[in-house]
PADOVO-229338 format. One record per atom (N, C-alpha, C, CB): residue in one letter; x, y, z. Coordinates in steps of 0.2 Angstrom, whole numbers, padded with zeros to 4 digits, always signed. Glycine has a CB too. Layout:
BEGIN
aXYZ...
***
This chain:
BEGIN
m+0004-0006+0000m+0000+0000+0000m+0004+0006+0000m-0005+0000+0006g+0010+0006+0002g+0014+0012+0002g+0020+0011+0007g+0010+0018+0004s+0024+0016+0007s+0030+0016+0012s+0028+0021+0017s+0036+0017+0008g+0033+0021+0022g+0033+0026+0027g+0031+0022+0034g+0027+0031+0026p+0030+0025+0039p+0029+0022+0045p+0022+0019+0046p+0029+0027+0051g+0021+0013+0048g+0015+0010+0049g+0012+0008+0042g+0010+0014+0052v+0006+0006+0042v+0002+0004+0036v-0002+0010+0035v-0002-0003+0037s-0003+0011+0028s-0007+0017+0026s-0011+0015+0021s-0002+0023+0024c-0017+0019+0020c-0021+0018+0015c-0022+0025+0012c-0028+0015+0017a-0024+0025+0006a-0026+0031+0002a-0032+0035+0005a-0026+0030-0006v-0031+0041+0006v-0036+0045+0009v-0039+0049+0003v-0034+0050+0014s-0046+0048+0001s-0049+0051-0004s-0054+0056-0002s-0052+0046-0009l-0054+0057+0004l-0059+0062+0007l-0058+0069+0004l-0059+0062+0015n-0062+0073+0003n-0062+0080+0001n-0058+0081-0005n-0059+0083+0007t-0057+0076-0010t-0054+0078-0016t-0059+0078-0021t-0048+0072-0017s-0057+0082-0026s-0062+0082-0032s-0059+0077-0038s-0062+0089-0035l-0053+0074-0037l-0050+0070-0042l-0054+0063-0043l-0043+0069-0040t-0054+0061-0049t-0057+0054-0050t-0052+0049-0047t-0058+0053-0058p-0055+0043-0046p-0050+0037-0044p-0044+0037-0049p-0054+0031-0044e-0045+0037-0055e-0039+0037-0060e-0034+0042-0058e-0041+0037-0067q-0037+0049-0058q-0032+0054-0056q-0029+0053-0049q-0036+0061-0056r-0032+0051-0044r-0029+0050-0038r-0023+0045-0039r-0034+0047-0033a-0024+0040-0043a-0019+0035-0044a-0013+0038-0047a-0022+0029-0048r-0014+0042-0052r-0009+0046-0055r-0005+0051-0051r-0011+0049-0062f-0009+0055-0047f-0006+0061-0044f-0006+0061-0036f-0010+0067-0047q-0008+0056-0033q-0008+0055-0026q-0005+0049-0023q-0015+0056-0023d-0001+0046-0027d+0003+0040-0025d+0006+0041-0018d+0007+0038-0031v+0004+0036-0014v+0007+0036-0007v+0015+0035-0007v+0004+0031-0002a+0017+0031-0011a+0024+0030-0012a+0028+0036-0014a+0026+0024-0016q+0025+0039-0019q+0028+0045-0022q+0028+0051-0016q+0025+0048-0028v+0023+0052-0013v+0023+0057-0008v+0028+0055-0002v+0016+0057-0004n+0029+0049+0000n+0034+0047+0005n+0041+0048+0002n+0033+0040+0007h+0042+0046-0004h+0048+0047-0007h+0050+0055-0007h+0049+0044-0015l+0046+0059-0009l+0047+0066-0009l+0049+0069-0002l+0041+0070-0012l+0045+0067+0003l+0046+0069+0010l+0053+0066+0012l+0040+0066+0014d+0055+0060+0010d+0061+0058+0012d+0067+0061+0009d+0061+0050+0011t+0066+0063+0002t+0072+0065-0001t+0073+0072-0003t+0072+0061-0008a+0067+0076-0002a+0068+0083-0004a+0071+0087+0002a+0061+0086-0004k+0075+0092+0000k+0079+0096+0005k+0077+0103+0004k+0086+0095+0004t+0075+0105-0003t+0074+0112-0004t+0067+0112-0008t+0079+0115-0009i+0063+0116-0005i+0056+0117-0008i+0054+0124-0009i+0050+0115-0002a+0053+0126-0016a+0051+0132-0018a+0044+0133-0017a+0053+0134-0026i+0042+0138-0014i+0034+0139-0013i+0032+0145-0017i+0033+0140-0005v+0028+0143-0022v+0026+0148-0027v+0020+0151-0024v+0025+0146-0034g+0020+0158-0023g+0014+0161-0020g+0014+0162-0012g+0007+0157-0021l+0020+0161-0009l+0021+0161-0002l+0020+0169+0000l+0029+0159+0000s+0015+0169+0004s+0013+0176+0007s+0018+0178+0013s+0006+0176+0009s+0019+0185+0013s+0022+0187+0019s+0017+0188+0025s+0025+0194+0018d+0011+0187+0024d+0005+0188+0029d+0005+0181+0033d-0002+0189+0025r+0007+0182+0040r+0007+0176+0044r+0001+0172+0045r+0009+0179+0051q-0005+0175+0043q-0011+0172+0043q-0013+0168+0037q-0017+0177+0044k-0009+0168+0032k-0011+0164+0026k-0008+0157+0027k-0008+0168+0020a-0012+0153+0023a-0010+0146+0023a-0003+0144+0021a-0015+0141+0019s-0001+0148+0016s+0006+0147+0013s+0011+0149+0018s+0007+0151+0006y+0010+0154+0022y+0015+0156+0027y+0016+0151+0032y+0014+0163+0030f+0010+0148+0034f+0010+0143+0040f+0013+0137+0037f+0002+0142+0042v+0012+0134+0031v+0015+0128+0028v+0022+0129+0028v+0012+0127+0021a+0025+0135+0025a+0032+0136+0024a+0035+0136+0031a+0033+0143+0021g+0032+0140+0036g+0035+0140+0043g+0036+0133+0046g+0031+0144+0047y+0031+0129+0045y+0031+0122+0047y+0037+0118+0044y+0024+0118+0046l+0037+0118+0037l+0042+0115+0033l+0049+0117+0035l+0041+0115+0026q+0050+0123+0036q+0056+0126+0038q+0058+0123+0045q+0056+0134+0038s+0053+0123+0050s+0055+0120+0056s+0056+0113+0056s+0049+0122+0061e+0054+0110+0051e+0056+0102+0050e+0062+0101+0046e+0050+0099+0047g+0066+0106+0045g+0072+0105+0042g+0073+0106+0034g+0075+0099+0043y+0067+0108+0031y+0068+0109+0024y+0070+0116+0022y+0061+0108+0020r+0074+0117+0017r+0075+0124+0015r+0070+0127+0011r+0082+0124+0011i+0067+0132+0013i+0061+0136+0009i+0064+0141+0005i+0056+0139+0015v+0061+0141-0001v+0063+0146-0006v+0057+0150-0008v+0067+0143-0013p+0056+0156-0005p+0049+0159-0007p+0049+0162-0014p+0049+0165-0002v+0044+0161-0017v+0043+0164-0024v+0036+0169-0024v+0042+0158-0029n+0038+0175-0024n+0033+0180-0024n+0035+0187-0027n+0030+0181-0016p+0032+0189-0032p+0035+0195-0035p+0034+0202-0031p+0032+0196-0042k+0031+0201-0026k+0029+0207-0022k+0033+0208-0015k+0022+0208-0021a+0038+0203-0014a+0041+0203-0007a+0049+0203-0009a+0039+0198-0003e+0053+0204-0003e+0060+0204-0004e+0063+0198+0001e+0063+0210-0002t+0060+0197+0007t+0062+0192+0011t+0055+0190+0015t+0067+0195+0017i+0055+0183+0015i+0050+0180+0019i+0053+0174+0023i+0044+0177+0015l+0051+0174+0030l+0054+0169+0034l+0061+0169+0034l+0051+0162+0032g+0064+0175+0033g+0072+0175+0033g+0075+0173+0027g+0074+0171+0039e+0071+0171+0022e+0074+0169+0015e+0073+0174+0010e+0071+0162+0013k+0078+0175+0005k+0077+0179+0000k+0071+0177-0005k+0084+0179-0005v+0068+0181-0007v+0062+0180-0011v+0064+0180-0019v+0056+0184-0010y+0061+0176-0023y+0062+0176-0030y+0056+0178-0033y+0065+0170-0033p+0056+0182-0039p+0049+0184-0042p+0046+0178-0046p+0051+0189-0047d+0049+0173-0048d+0046+0168-0052d+0051+0161-0051d+0045+0169-0059v+0049+0156-0053v+0053+0150-0053v+0059+0150-0057v+0048+0144-0055v+0059+0153-0063v+0065+0153-0067v+0070+0157-0064v+0063+0155-0074s+0069+0162-0060s+0074+0166-0057s+0078+0163-0051s+0070+0172-0054i+0076+0157-0049i+0079+0154-0044i+0086+0151-0047i+0075+0148-0040p+0092+0153-0044p+0098+0151-0047p+0101+0145-0045p+0103+0157-0046f+0097+0141-0041f+0100+0134-0039f+0095+0129-0039f+0103+0135-0031p+0097+0123-0039p+0092+0117-0039p+0087+0117-0033p+0095+0111-0040v+0081+0115-0035v+0076+0114-0030v+0073+0107-0031v+0070+0119-0030d+0070+0104-0025d+0068+0097-0026d+0060+0097-0027d+0069+0094-0019i+0056+0102-0024i+0049+0102-0025i+0047+0109-0027i+0045+0100-0019i+0043+0110-0031i+0040+0117-0033i+0033+0116-0030i+0040+0119-0040d+0031+0119-0024d+0025+0119-0021d+0021+0125-0023d+0026+0118-0013i+0015+0124-0026i+0011+0129-0029i+0005+0131-0025i+0009+0127-0036f+0005+0137-0023f+0000+0141-0019f-0003+0146-0023f+0002+0143-0012r-0005+0145-0029r-0008+0150-0034r-0014+0147-0037r-0003+0152-0040p-0019+0151-0039p-0025+0148-0042p-0024+0144-0048p-0029+0154-0045p-0028+0139-0049p-0027+0134-0055p-0026+0137-0062p-0033+0130-0056q-0028+0143-0063q-0027+0146-0070q-0020+0149-0070q-0032+0152-0071e-0016+0150-0065e-0009+0152-0065e-0004+0146-0065e-0008+0156-0059v-0007+0140-0064v-0003+0134-0063v+0001+0132-0070v-0007+0128-0061d-0002+0133-0075d+0000+0132-0082d+0007+0135-0083d-0004+0134-0087g+0007+0142-0081g+0014+0146-0082g+0019+0143-0078g+0012+0153-0081i+0017+0141-0071i+0022+0139-0067i+0025+0132-0069i+0019+0138-0060v+0021+0128-0072v+0023+0121-0074v+0028+0123-0080v+0017+0117-0076n+0026+0127-0084n+0030+0129-0090n+0037+0131-0088n+0027+0135-0094q+0038+0135-0082q+0044+0137-0079q+0048+0131-0076q+0043+0142-0074a+0044+0126-0073a+0047+0120-0070a+0050+0116-0076a+0042+0116-0066i+0046+0115-0081i+0049+0111-0087i+0055+0114-0090i+0043+0111-0092a+0055+0121-0091a+0061+0125-0094a+0067+0123-0089a+0059+0132-0094r+0066+0123-0083r+0072+0122-0078r+0074+0115-0079r+0070+0123-0071k+0070+0110-0080k+0072+0103-0082k+0076+0103-0088k+0066+0098-0082e+0073+0106-0093e+0076+0106-0100e+0083+0109-0100e+0072+0109-0105k+0084+0114-0096k+0091+0117-0095k+0095+0113-0090k+0090+0124-0092g+0093+0108-0087g+0097+0104-0083g+0098+0107-0076g+0104+0103-0086i+0094+0112-0074i+0095+0115-0068i+0093+0110-0062i+0091+0121-0067d+0087+0106-0063d+0084+0101-0059d+0079+0097-0062d+0082+0105-0052s+0077+0092-0059s+0071+0088-0061s+0066+0088-0055s+0073+0081-0063p+0063+0094-0054p+0059+0094-0048p+0052+0091-0048p+0058+0102-0046a+0049+0090-0042a+0042+0088-0042a+0038+0094-0042a+0041+0084-0036i+0032+0094-0045i+0027+0099-0044i+0022+0097-0039i+0024+0100-0051w+0021+0101-0035w+0016+0099-0029w+0010+0104-0030w+0019+0098-0022m+0004+0103-0032m-0001+0107-0032m-0005+0106-0025m-0006+0106-0038q-0006+0112-0022q-0009+0112-0015q-0016+0110-0016q-0008+0118-0012l-0019+0109-0010l-0027+0107-0010l-0031+0112-0014l-0029+0107-0003r-0035+0110-0018r-0040+0114-0022r-0037+0118-0027r-0044+0118-0017l-0030+0118-0028l-0027+0122-0033l-0024+0118-0039l-0021+0126-0029g-0027+0112-0040g-0025+0108-0045g-0027+0110-0052g-0027+0101-0044n-0023+0108-0057n-0024+0110-0064n-0022+0103-0068n-0020+0116-0067i-0027+0099-0069i-0025+0093-0072i-0022+0093-0079i-0032+0089-0073p-0024+0097-0083p-0020+0098-0090p-0013+0099-0089p-0023+0103-0094a-0011+0104-0084a-0005+0106-0083a-0001+0100-0079a-0004+0112-0078a-0004+0097-0075a-0001+0091-0071a+0001+0086-0076a-0006+0088-0066e-0004+0084-0081e-0002+0079-0087e+0004+0081-0091e-0008+0078-0091r+0004+0088-0092r+0010+0090-0096r+0017+0090-0092r+0009+0098-0098a+0016+0091-0086a+0022+0090-0081a+0024+0083-0081a+0021+0093-0074l+0019+0079-0080l+0021+0072-0080l+0024+0069-0086l+0014+0068-0078a+0021+0071-0092a+0024+0070-0099a+0031+0072-0100a+0020+0072-0104a+0033+0078-0096a+0040+0081-0097a+0044+0077-0092a+0039+0088-0095g+0042+0072-0088g+0046+0069-0084g+0047+0071-0076g+0053+0069-0086l+0042+0076-0075l+0042+0078-0068l+0038+0074-0064l+0040+0086-0068t+0039+0073-0057t+0035+0070-0052t+0029+0075-0051t+0038+0068-0046v+0023+0073-0050v+0017+0077-0049v+0013+0075-0044v+0013+0079-0056i+0011+0079-0039i+0007+0078-0034i+0001+0083-0034i+0010+0078-0026v-0005+0081-0034v-0011+0086-0035v-0016+0085-0030v-0014+0085-0042d-0018+0091-0027d-0023+0091-0022d-0021+0088-0015d-0030+0088-0025k-0015+0089-0013k-0013+0087-0007k-0009+0093-0004k-0008+0081-0008c-0009+0093+0003c-0005+0098+0006c+0002+0095+0009c-0009+0101+0012v+0007+0098+0007v+0014+0096+0009v+0014+0095+0017v+0020+0100+0007k+0012+0100+0020k+0012+0100+0028k+0008+0095+0030k+0010+0107+0030m+0002+0094+0028m-0003+0089+0030m+0000+0082+0029m-0009+0089+0027e+0003+0081+0023e+0006+0074+0022e+0012+0073+0026e+0008+0074+0014h+0016+0078+0027h+0022+0078+0031h+0020+0076+0039h+0026+0084+0031g+0015+0080+0041g+0012+0078+0048g+0009+0071+0048g+0007+0083+0050r+0006+0069+0043r+0003+0063+0043r+0008+0057+0043r-0001+0062+0037y+0013+0057+0039y+0018+0052+0038y+0024+0053+0043y+0020+0051+0031r+0026+0059+0044r+0032+0060+0048r+0032+0064+0055r+0037+0064+0044g+0026+0068+0055g+0026+0072+0061g+0022+0070+0067g+0023+0078+0059g+0019+0064+0067g+0016+0061+0073g+0009+0064+0074g+0020+0062+0078l+0005+0066+0069l-0001+0069+0070l-0006+0064+0073l-0004+0071+0063h-0005+0057+0072h-0009+0052+0075h-0008+0052+0082h-0008+0046+0072f-0002+0054+0085f-0001+0055+0092f-0005+0060+0095f+0006+0055+0094a-0007+0065+0091a-0011+0071+0094a-0019+0070+0093a-0009+0077+0090g-0021+0064+0091g-0028+0062+0090g-0031+0063+0084g-0031+0066+0095m-0026+0065+0079m-0029+0066+0072m-0030+0059+0068m-0024+0070+0068n-0035+0058+0065n-0036+0052+0061n-0031+0052+0054n-0043+0050+0059t-0025+0049+0054t-0021+0050+0049t-0022+0044+0044t-0014+0051+0051e-0026+0039+0046e-0027+0033+0043e-0021+0029+0042e-0030+0034+0036i-0016+0030+0047i-0010+0026+0048i-0011+0022+0054i-0004+0030+0048i-0010+0015+0054i-0010+0011+0059i-0002+0009+0061i-0014+0004+0058s+0000+0011+0067s+0007+0009+0069s+0007+0007+0076s+0011+0015+0067a+0011+0003+0078a+0013+0001+0085a+0019+0004+0087a+0013-0007+0085r+0022+0008+0083r+0028+0011+0084r+0027+0017+0089r+0032+0014+0078k+0032+0018+0094k+0032+0024+0098k+0034+0030+0095k+0036+0022+0105r+0032+0036+0097r+0034+0042+0094r+0041+0043+0095r+0029+0048+0097p+0045+0045+0090p+0052+0046+0091p+0053+0052+0095p+0055+0047+0084r+0058+0052+0099r+0060+0058+0104r+0065+0062+0101r+0061+0055+0110
***
């Protein structure tokens, strides 16, 4: 069923994806692989507003040891990190491009990710946050050789598989007899 701690099952609650799309874009093994191997996450649409979901997610990921690369054309620094106006402006490799922009803007972001791959800068994963998916763009990214996750939250998935949410009483649909790491 997937890797990671305990036995897990695919959660299809609150998703608008079809079963076929969930199989293509919400694979538990891919999610776990990304959580295990990623070190640098570009967050497109990261807000400097502490009340916004993107800021909360970025702060959590940063506290968990990931390097956060803010992408926002209207800011200079967020969470102590230099901000880039777009994905193509990032001068170093990233592992995941996490998208917090409306679905109609995802196409352009995917184009930038594909351009980075074609230039040999990196082969990132595209992660489209909850309710921000764009299936045609996801299909293009997949065809270009990128890993694609759609309609999932990186923070929630990290908390589910790595952060011990089930120890806080959340139903993560993971069954484990392991004690929480200290």
